[in-house]
N, C-alpha and C positions, 0 to 999 in steps of 0.2 A: 548740400548738392555737389555734383562733378558734372564735366562740359567736354565736349569736344570740337578740337580746332584742326582745319585743315591746309595744308598748304604744297606745293609743289617744289620741288628744289632740283636744282642742276648739282651732281657732283662731278669733278675733273678727278676721275683715279686715274692712278697712272701706270697701269696697265689693260686697262681695256676705254681709255678716254669719258667723253661724257658722259653721263647718264644722267638723265631725267626722273624722279620718282612723287611720289606721291607721300606724303611726308602727313599723319594723321598721328594726334597727338590728343590721348584719351586723361580726364583727370579725374582725380575724386576728393571727396568736401576735404579742404585740409593743403597745406602748402607742399609736402613733402613727397608726394607719388602721383608721378605721371609714367602712362606709357607710351613711348616714340615707336611707329611702327610705320615702318619702309616700302612701300611696293612700286615695281613697274605697271604700265596696262600692259593688260596678256593681248601676245601677239604681235608686238612691238619692237624694234632694235635695242629700248630699253632696257624690256622683258628678256632678250638674249644674251645682254653683255650682263644682267644680275646671276644668270644661269653661268653663264661662264665663270664670274667672279667663285660662284659656290662650288665649281671643279678647282680652280687656279690657290684656292686659296688651300688645301688639302694636298696641294703638291710642293714638294723642293724645283724649282727650276734652275736647273747647273746646263754650262755649256760643254757638249762634247767634246776633246779634245781630236785635232784635226784626222790624229796617225788614227781614232775608230774611227770617224764618219766617212770612209773609204770603207765599211763593211755593208 
């Protein structure tokens, strides 16, 4: 028989700062398979930071040379 464990974890991310997430661990019979799901409570600052990370993870951030920043 499988099981469910839940916890709340705070992760200090270098780009968005502290993000508090609910961590749900779902397991099935046997020790080798677990699924970990991290979610933020909807409508919170943590949810906004998590959404921002989804965007930041798809972009390469580069500095604009000073000569180009004047345009």
